[in-house]
N, C-alpha and C positions, 0 to 999 in steps of 0.2 A: 649561766653565772656571771657573766659578763654584764647583763641588763640589770640583775639583783646589786650586785658589788658597784656596779656605776652609781648607783641610786642611794648607796650606802654612804655616811657622811663618817670622819673621824670620831671614836669616842675620845672625851679628856682622856682616859689612859692612855690611849694608843697615840693621840698626842705627845703627852709628856715622853712618852717611848722615844717616840721619831725626833723630838725636838733635844731629848736629854737635859732641858731648861728646870733645876732645883731651886729657882728663885721665885718661881711665879707662883699665883695662890692656888692656883687646878692641883700644882703638884703636893702642895701640904695640904688639900684636901682630900688627897687619894691616901696620903700615908697615913692620916689619923683617921681614915674611915675603918670600919669593922667588918661591913660586909660587902661591900661595892667591889673590894678588888681582891683577890687571894693573896696568899704570904708570898708565895714564890716572887709574883709579879711586884710585890712591894720591895722586896729585897734587892731586884733586878733595877728598879728605879732610884734605891738608895746605893748601889753598886756592889751591895754584898752578893758576888757572883759565887764566889766559893760555898756560899750556902743554899745556894739553889743548886749546886753541883752534887751537895749530900743526900738529894733526892735519889730514895730507892729505884724508881722509874729509870731515872739516867742511867744510872749505874747498870742495871740490868741491858738496857740497850746498847750502853758504851762498850759492854762484854761481849755482845752478841756482834756488834761490829765487825770486832777484832776476827771472830774467827768465820767471816765472809771469804768468799773467793776473791783472789787479789787481783783477777783477768774481769775488767771492767767495773773496778770496785766502786768508783764513785753510783755506777746506776742500780748495783747491786743494794748500796746503802739507801738509797731512796725506796727501791722497792720491798726492802727489807719494812722500813718506817710504816709505808703505805699499808703494806699488809697489818703491821699492829694498829695503825688510826682505824682501818675498816672495821678491825675486831673492837676496838676501844674508841667509837668515834666523840666520847666525853672526854677524853685526852687531849683533843684538840689545842686548846688554849694553854692547857701544862706543857705539852710539849712545845708549842711554840715560844712561850716563855723561856723553859729551857736550853730552846736554841738561840735564843737572843742573850742569855747570859754568858754560853759556849763564847760567843761571838766577842762579846763586849770584854772577855776575860782575855783572849788570845790578844786584842788588840792592845789591852793593858800589860800584858807579859811580854811583845814584840814592839810596839810604839811608843803607847805612851808613859808607863810607869802609872805608879811607884811600882816596884819589883813584889812580886809575891812569892811565898813561900814554895817550894817545892810540892806540886801538887800529887805526883806520884806517893808520897809517906805521910799526909796528912791523914791524922788519924779517924777523920770521921769520913774518908774515901778513901780508907788502905786498898778498896777493891780496885783503884783506877791502875792502869797498868800504860805503858809505852807499848806503841805498836809496830816499833823497829825504829829505823832512822828519819829522821823529822824530813829528810829530803825524798825518802820514797814515800813515804805516807801522804807529802802535800804532790807528788807526782801521780801520785794514782786517781788523783782527782782530773786530769786531763789524759789525753788521748795522743797528745801531740810529743814526740819522742825527744823535740829538741828544747823543750821547755824546764831546766833544769831549776829545780829551786834552790835557795837559800837555806843557812842552816835557822829554824825558826823553834822557839818553845812553845811544846804542847801543840802541836801540829793536829791532834785527834779532835781538837776542839774544834778547830776550823770545819774538820770532816763532817762533826755531829752538826755543826749549823748549815754545812752545805747540802747536807740531808733533808734539814728541816726546810729551809727557804726554797727550797728544790721541788719541793713535794705539794703537787697540787692535791692532796685531800684535806690541807690547811686552808680553810675557807676563811681567809683574814685578810681584811683588806689592807694592809701594810706590808703585806708578806714581799711582793713584788718591790718592794721598797728597799725590803732589808737586804733581797735575792741580789740586788743592783750592788747595794754597799760591800755584800759579802765578793762578789764576783771582782769589785775593784782592788780588794784585798788580796785576793788569790791571783790576780795576774800582777800585783806588784813584788808579790815572791817570786816570779820567774823571770826568769834574764831573756826570754823570747815572746814576743807577741804570739798568744795562741789562737787559732781558728773558731775553736769550740768556745773560749768565753767570748769572742766578739758575737758570734751568732746569740749567745746565751743573751749578751748584752740587749744585741737589738729587738728579741724575743720581749723580753722584759721593758725596755720602753716601748714597745707596742702595748702592751699591757696596762702602763702609766698613762697613754694617752686615752684609753677608753675611760677612765674616771675622770670625774669633774672634782678641783680640787679647791679649795677657800684658797685668798689671795694669798695667806701668809704660807700657807702648804705649799703652793706650787712657785713661791719664789725661794722657799728652801730646795724644792726638788731640783729647780732650773739650774740652782749654783752649783749642786753637788751635781748635774748632768754637765755641768759647762766644765768642773774639775775633772771628770774621768776623759772627757775629750783631750782635754788639755795634757793630764798626765801619761795618758798611756797613747792615743793616737796623734797628737800632736794636728788636731784638724780644728783649724780656728776658725773657720767657717763658723762649722756648727756650733764651735762654743762662742764664739760672737753671739749668735741667735740667741742661745738659752741665757747670755748672761744680761744681754740688753732686754730678754722678757723679764728676769728678775729685777733689774733694776727701773723698769716702768712699773713695775706693780709696785716695790717699795718708795716711788716718787724720789729715787736719787739720781741726782746729776752732779757730774765733776767733770773739771777741765783745767787743765794745764796753764797759767799764767803766770806774769813775771812781775817782781818785787826786787827795789832795790836792797841792796845790801853787801854784805863783805863775809869772805869765806875765808881769808887767812890773818892771821895773827898780826901780821904788820903791815897789812892793808891800807891804806890812806884813802883812795877813793872808791867812792862805791858803786858797784857796777850791778847790771839787773841779774836776776835770780829767778830760777824755777820754782813757785811753790804750786800747790793743789787747792783750789778751790772747789768746796764740796757743797752742794744743797740738797736739801730732803725737804719734799712736801708731801703732805699729809695724804693719804689715800684713805676711802673707806672698810672699813672691816680689814684690817692689817693692825690690829691692836696689839697682838700675841709679838709683832714685830720691835716693838717698841718696849717691851718688860726689860730691865735694865739686867744685866750680870755684871756681877764684881766677883773675880776672881784674886783672891789674895797670893803671896809667895810665887809669883811668875819668876820665870828665870833673869837672872841679872841681865841687864843691857850693859854690853861690855861696851866703855869710853872709849874714842879714838885717840890714841897716845902720840901726836904726832909735832914735830919740833914748827912747823908752819902752819897746819891748818886747824883752824878751830873745830870742834869738837861738833857743831851744828853752823849754820848759817845765821848770821845777826844779822836781821833785817833793821832796817831802818823804822819803818814801823811794824811795832812788835805783833800786834793782830797778824799781818802776811804770815809767821808762824806759827800762828795759833791755830787748833782745827775745832771745829764744833764736835761734840760729844756724838759719839754713832751707836745708833743700836748694833746688837750684835751679828744680824744678817748681812747689815750693811758696811760693816768689816770686811762681812766675808766674801762681799759683791767685790768691794775696792782691792782685798788681796789677789783675786782671782780677774783683778784686770791686770794689776801689777804682772802676776804672771804670764797673762796674755799679751801684755805689752814686752814682754821678756822675748819669748818666742819667734814674736811675730816681726820683731826687728833686727836690723844688723848688731851682731857685736861689736861694739865700738865705744868711743868715749862718750857719743852723744847719747846713744842709749843709757850708758851708766846714770847719765846727768838726769835723763828725762826719768828714770825711775825711781831716785831718790825724794821726790818730793811724796809719792805712794807711802814710801818706805817709814819716813817721817810722821806722815799720817797715821799710820798704824800704829805706831811704836809709840805715839802719845795717847794711845787709847787705854791700854794697861787693863784690859777688863776680861778679854779670852784668853784663855791658856793657849789652845790649840792655834788661835788667830796670830798670839805674839809668837810662838815659837816658830810657825812658817816664815813671818816677816825676819825675824832676825837670823834664821837662815838663808832666807833669801839673799838678805843683804851680805853674809856670809860668804854666800857663792860666788856673788858679784864681786868680792871686796877680793878674792883670793889671788887674782890676776894682776892683782897691783902692789906693787914694792911696797907702798908706802903704807899699805892697809893690810896686809898679810897677814900680820902680826895678830892684829886685832879681829880677822876672820879665824882663824887658829882657833886662838881664845874663847870666842863666840861659840865656836862648836864643840871645844872642850868642856864650856860651861852648860851647854844642852845635855851634852853626855851625861855629865855629874847629875843632872836634874832629875833624870830616870831613876836614880838611886832611892833620892830623898821621899818620906812619904807624904810631904803636902806640895803642892794642894791635893784633894781627894781623888779619887779616879772619875768620878762622876763628872768634876768639873775639868778634868784634862781632857775626857772624849766627846766634851759640849762642842757641837760644831764641828767635832774630828773630820767627818765626810767632806766639809766646805776647805778644808785647810788642806795644806801641804806639808804636814808633819813626816817626816821620814822615819823608818824603823831604826832601832840603836844599833844593827849592822851597817847600814847606809851612811848614818853619821859617821861611824869610824871609818868607813871607806871613805868619806871626805877628808878626815884628817890623812888619810894615807895619801890622797890625791895630791892634796897641799904639800905633805912631806916631799913627794914625788917631785912638784913644779920648784921646791926652793934647793933640791938637790940633794936630801937628805935621804935617798934611792932606799939605803937599809934599813931605816925605820919604816918607810912604805912598805917595804918588801915582809918586815915581819907583821904589821896589820893585815896585809893581802893576804899572807899564809895562816894566820889563824882565821880569817874568815872564810877561808876556802873560797878563795877571788881567784881563779886559775889564770885568767887571760890577764890579770893584772899583773900576776906575780912573772908571767912569761913577758910582759912588755919592761917589768924593772930590771930582769935578768939581761934583757935584749938592750937596755938603756947601757947597763954595764959593761956591755959587750960579753957575757956568757951565756950563750945561747947553750953550752952543753951542761952548764947546771940547770936552765931551767928545762932540758930533757930528761935529766935526772930526777926532779921531783916530780915530773909526769908519771917517769917510770914509776917509779915508787907507788904512786897515787891507783896505779893500775893495779898493783897487790892490795889494794884495800879491801876491807870484808864488808865495808858498808857502800861497794861501789854499785848505784843505780844503773839500769841500761843508760838512760840519758846521760849520765854522768860519765859512764863509760865512753860513750859515742863524744862526747864533746872533749874527754881528757885524749883519747886519739887522734881527734882533728888538731888539737892546739900541738900535741905531740907532733906532727905531721908538718905542721907549720915551724915548729922549732927544728925539726932534720930535715925537711924538703924531702922526705919521705913519703912517695903518691899512695904506696903501697898500704898505708895506715888511715889514707882517706877509703881507700878501696874497703878496708877490714871494717871500721867502720858505718859503712854502706851495707856488707855484709850483713854483718850482726843487728844491723835495725830492720833487718827483713826488707829491704830495698825500701824503707819509709822515712828515712833520716834528710831531713832540708838542708840541717846543718853540715852532715859529709860534703852532700853536693856543693855547697857553698863556698866551703874551704877548699874544696878540689878547683872549684872555679875560681877560687881567687888566686889559687897557685899558679894557673897560666895566666890569669889577669895582670897580676903584679910583674909577670915575666913579658907583657905585650905578646902572649901565642894568644890573641883574641879569637881567633878561628877554633883552637880547641876547648876556648872556655864556655864558648856561647851555648850547646848542649848542655854541660855539668848544670849551669845558671838556670835554664830550662826547667830540669830537671827539680832542682830546688824549689824556684818558685811555684812550679804545678803544683807540691806537696804543702808549701804555706806561702801564700800571695801576699802577705802583710811586709815582707823585707822591703823596704821602699828602696833601700841603698843598692839592691840587686838588680831591682827593674832600672834603675840609672845606670849602673854598669853594663846590664844586658843590652841597653840601648846604645851605649857607646861603642862596645865590640862590635856589634851590629853595622853601626855607622862605618866604621873602620874597615869593616868587610865588605861595606857597601851593599848591606841587606837592607835596603831603605823600608820595607813594608814591616819586617820582624822590627828594625829599629824604630820605628814609628809606631805600633802595639807597643812596646817596652815603654816608650817616653809617657805614653798615653797612658800605660796604667800609674806609671811612678805619678803622674801629674792629678790623677782621680785621687791618690794618697796625700801627697804634699803640693797643694796647690799653689805656694808662694815660691817655687823656685825658676827664677827666670832662665835660669839655663837649660831647665829642662823646655820650656817651653820653647825659646830659641832653637834647641838643638829637635824638638817635635818639628817644627815649622820648617827648618832643612829638609828634613825626611819626609816632608808632603811636597817641598819642592819638586825634592828628586822623583819623586814618583807622581809630577805632574799634578798635583791637587794645591795649586794655589788660593783658591779661597779658604781652605782647611788650614793653610798655612797662613794666610791673614788673620784668622781668628786666634790662632795659636801665638802670633803674635802679639795683638792684641792684650791676650792673659801676660804676656811677658813684660811689656811695659808696666801693668800694672804692680808686677813684683817688684821691679827696678826702674824707676822713674828718671833715673841718673845715667844707666848705661845709654850712651851716645850710638855704641855700635847694635844695639838692640834697637834703636829707635832708625837707624839706617836701613836695617833689615826690613822694617814695616813699612818705611817710606819705599823703599822700592817695590816689595811685594804686592803694595797697594797701588803704585801705578799700575803694575801687572794686572790686578783685576778690576782694573777701571774706578777705584776708589780715590778719585782725583780730590777731591776735601778732606780727606785724612791723609793724603801724600803731601799736603799742602801745610796742614799742623804739623805732621814731623818733620817737615823741614825747616819750620819755624821752632821746633824745640830742637831739634840738632844747632841753631843758630846760638838759642839759650845756652846750649852745654859747650859748644864749640868756637861760638865767636865767629870762626870763617871756616863755612864749611860748603863747598863747590864739589858737586854730583852733576855736570853738565848732560850725562844723559837722560835722567828724572829731568831736569829743567826744559830739555828738548822734546819730551815725550809730550809734558803738561801742556808747553807752548804748542805743539802741532795738533793737539785735542781740542785747544780753543779754535784754534785756526780752521780745524775742518768739522768743527763744532760735534765732536764724537759722543755718544751718548753715556754716562757714565754706569756704576754697576744698578743704580735708583732709575735707571730709564730716562735719565735728565740730560739735557742739552750740555755739553762741557764750556759752553760760552756763559753759563750760569755762575760759574766759578771763575770767572776774568777779573772781576775786582778783586779778588781774596789775593787771586797770583800776582796781580799788579801790584798789591801790598806786601808783598813777598820779595818781589822782583826790586822794590823801593828798597826794603831794608836790605836785600843782599847788596847791593851795589853801594849802599852807605858803608856797608864793612867789607867789601872784596871790590874797590874802584878800579882794578888796574887789568882786568879780564876781559878783551874784546869779545869774545864769545858769546857772555851774558848779557852785555850790551846789545850787542847783536840779536839775541834772543828777544830781550827786552823791547826790542824796536817792534822784532815780527809781534810780539803781544799787542804792541799799542795800536799797531796797524789792523789788528783784527778785531775792524766793526765793520758793520752794516753799509754805514754812510761816514766815510770818514772825512773829515773838515780841515780845515786852516788849522786849529788847535792840535787836531792830530797828526798832520804834517808836519810842524813845529817837532813835536815831541819824537816822531820817529826821527828826523834829522837830528835833534841833539844826542839821542842814544847812539846813532849810527856813528854820528863825528867821534862821537867818546871810543865805540867799538873802536873806528879807524885809526885814533891817534893813538891809544893804547896796543894796539897790534903792531904798527908802524915803528913806534919809540926806538931807537937804536939801531935800525935799518939791519936788524939780525934774521929779519922775515925772509930777505932774499937767499941765504943760505943754506935753506931746507925746501924742497919740491910742495908738500902739503902745504906749508906756510904761506908759500908764494901764490897757492892756487886758491887759498882763504882769503888773500889780501885782494887778489884780483877779483873774486866773486863780492867782497866786500864793497871794494871798490866802485864795481858798478852800482850796488844796491847803492851806496851812499849819492852817488851822481843821480839814480833815478830819484832819491828824496829831493836832491836841491831842484832839480827839474819840477817835481811837486809843488815844493814850495814858490818857487818862481810863478808856474800857472797858479795858483791861488792868490797871487799878489796884482792888483793894478798898477803898483806905482814902478817907473820903469827904472829908477835906480836900484830898488831893493831888486829887482828881478835881475839887473845889470850883474849886481853884487851877488847873489845865488850862484848864477852861472860863471861867473869868474872865479869864485871859490871851488866848483867843481872844479874847471879847468885847470886849475893851480892844483889840485889834490890829483888829478888824473895823468897832468905831465910828471908828477914827481915819481908816483908809480910806475910810468912808461920808462923815464930814465934809471932808474933803479933798477928793473927787470932786464932794460938793455946794457946795464953794465956787468952783469953775470952772464957771458956767452955760453957757459954749460948748460944754464937753466933753458935756453932755447931749443936743446936737444930733444927736450921733451915734447912730444907732439900734443898730451894735455896742455902744458902752459903757453904752446902755441898757440893753440885755438883763442884762450882765454886773453893773451896778451892782445889778439886781434880785435876782441871784442871790446877790451879796453881802448884800441886805438880807434875804433871805431867811434865807441862813444864819446870820445875827444874831439873828433871830428866833429860829430852830430851838434856837442856843445858850440865848436868855433863856429861852426855855421847857426846857431841861434845869438850867439853873442851879437855876429855880423848884422844879422837880420833886426837887432836890436837898435845897432850904431843907425 
C-alpha cells in the first residue's frame, strides 16, 4: 500500500479539502461540476456539514457505535467500521467524507464558531442522541487514566472522525494527514499529555514521510507539524527544523531590524525601534501558495488606550512600519515563528519587544481569520502581565469570545489554515479571562469562571489565594457526589482533595481505584513529600508516576533534584538526562546533570552536558565557571581558555588561580590535551588571556608570577624573554610586598621568599644576557636592594624564625644575597 500511495498525487478535490481554500479556481470548478464530485463532498467543501450528517449511513453507524462495549471503546469503534467497510468497499469515499464533516463540525462547535443549533433536536437528524457526559465520551478514546477531558460540545462527532481517520480500510492518500489533525485536537482536550496519542503521532508522521509531496503541500504539512511540536510538546528543535523547511520551500526570509521612531505621545527625541524585514522569493511549483485569501468581518483589533504610549510606533520613515502583503501560508509561518520565539526565550521585557514586530506584521495583513485571531490572542497573553496593557488584553479576549457567536464570517473561512494557527477553544478563552481576573485581584470573578468551566485545579488555587482551603475541600467533596464522575475525574478530584486537606490516604485511595495505574495519584503523593523536603520518601512515588507516564517533564526535574539531595548520583543523572531529552533548553537541568556526572567520576560526560548548558544560557557566569573547571579536568585546554575569556566578558574581574596554575603547568610540561595535541600549542592563546587578565586585575602577585612562568616556557629563551619574565616578576613582587603585611602570616612569608629567589634569578639572567657593564651592575644592584629589604623584614619578625620552613627559605634568600654581593664585587 505504501508503494502505491507514495506514487499517488493529490486529486484536486483532496487539495481543496486539505487546504480549505474557497477562493481558488479549482474550488469553483469542483462546486459547479455535476459528475466529478459527490454531493456529500460538495457540502463539506461549502461548509454544509449538518446536511452531510443527515445521511442515513452516518445515522445508522452513529447509533451502532453507541451500543458498543465501553471497554477499549476506541478500538471497538475502529473494528466495527472496518467490518462495515469490508462488506461495503464502495462506501469508502463516503465514509471518509462523513468523517471530515464530523471533524470540521466539531471544530466549528468548540473552536471557531459560528454557533450551530443543537444537533440532537434537528428535525433532519432526530435520531442523533448523546452518548453520555462529554468528558466520558472523550476519555474513552484514550487509555491514559490521568487524561481528564474538558467539557465539549458533541464529542460523538470526534469519536466518529477518530474511527474514520484511524481506519486502515480507508485507502485515501490524505487519511494520515487528517488523522494527525484529529490527534492534535484530541490532545488539546486533555489536561495531560497522552502516551497513546504521542505514539500515534509518531506513526502517522512516519507514514507521511513515505509520501512524495509537492512544494505547496509539504510547506503546509511542515507548518502544521511545527505547530504540533510547539503547542503540545514544546520541542523547539523539531519545530525549528519543520519551520525552516517550510520557509525554504516558500522562499520566505525575515529578520529583525532597527529603524528610528517614537513610542510615546510626548517623545521628542527619536530612538531606534525594532521592526520586521520580510522578503519573499518566488520558487518554482508553488503557485498554490500565492493564491490570495481575503476574509471579511474579522474580530475587532482593540486599540491601546494609554495616556503616554502611542497605539503603534511612529517611524520616521513610514515604510519601516509597513509590511509587504503576504500570502496565507507565509502568514502562518510568521505566526509559528512568533510562538517559537516566545517559547524559546526567557520571559522578560526584551522578549516582549522582540515579539512586537511579528505581531504588527500579522495584524496588518487582515486576511485570514485563524491567523488574525491567533495573533490577537498571542498579543493579549503577552500584555496581560503589564499593568498598562492588561485592560486591552482583557477587552481583546472578550471580543474574541463574542466573535464566536456572530454568523459572519462563515465556517469555511474560519477553518481555513486552522491547523497552522493557535486558535484556542471557547472554554480556553474564558479560562484566560479568569486568569487575568485572578492576576488583577478579582479573585471571586475568576473563581466563578473556573467553576463554570469545571477547572478544579484553578478553583483550588483561587481558594488558596483567599486563604479558604476549607472551601476548596467542600467543593471537591461535593463534586465527588456528582453522577457524571468518570474514573479519570474521580482520581483527579481525590488528588486535589488530598492537596487541600493534606490527607495522604486520599492519594492512596486514588491509586487503588485506578487499579494501580494512575500516574497522577503517584505524582500528587510524591509532591506531598517533596514540598515538605522529605525527599527520600518522594523518590519512589516519582518513579512510579514516571514509569506510567514518562512525558511529565517537571517530575523528571524534581526526581533529579530529590536524588541529588539524597546523593543518589546515578539516579539523579538518569532523571536529569530524561528531562533534557524532553526539554532541551533548560540550563539548570544540564548544569545539574553535569554535577551528577562529576560525582560519578564521568568528567567527559559532564563536559558535554555543560556545553549544552551554556547554549541554553549564554549569560550565566556560574555555568561558564563550571564548564571551565571541567574543561581543565578533561584536558580541554582551548575550551578552558575560551571559558575564561567569557567569564571576563561577564564579570570584568574573575580570578581562578587554580585553573590558571593548571593551564600554565600544562604548557610548561607540554602535557597532551584531549585531542592529543601538546599544550604548548595553546601558549599564545594563554598569553593573550594573561595579558587581558592582568590589565583588569593588576594587583595580584600570584597572577603575575604565573604570567612570568608562562613567558619563560619556551624552548630557547632569549633576551626579550628574560626581560618579560623580569618585568612580570617585578610586578608580582611589588604587589605582594606592598604594605609589609606579608610578614604577618607564615604562608605569605614563604611565598615572598620563593618569589624573591625567582626574581633574583631573573635579575641574574638579564645581567648575563647583556654585555654592557653598567647594565649588569644595575640589574645586580636591584637584586641586592630587593633581597636586603626582604631579609630585613623577616629579621624584624622574631616569631617567624621559629618555623623550620621559614628558616630554611630565609637561609636560601641570604645565600642568594651573598652570591649577588660577590658578583657585584667581581664586576667592580
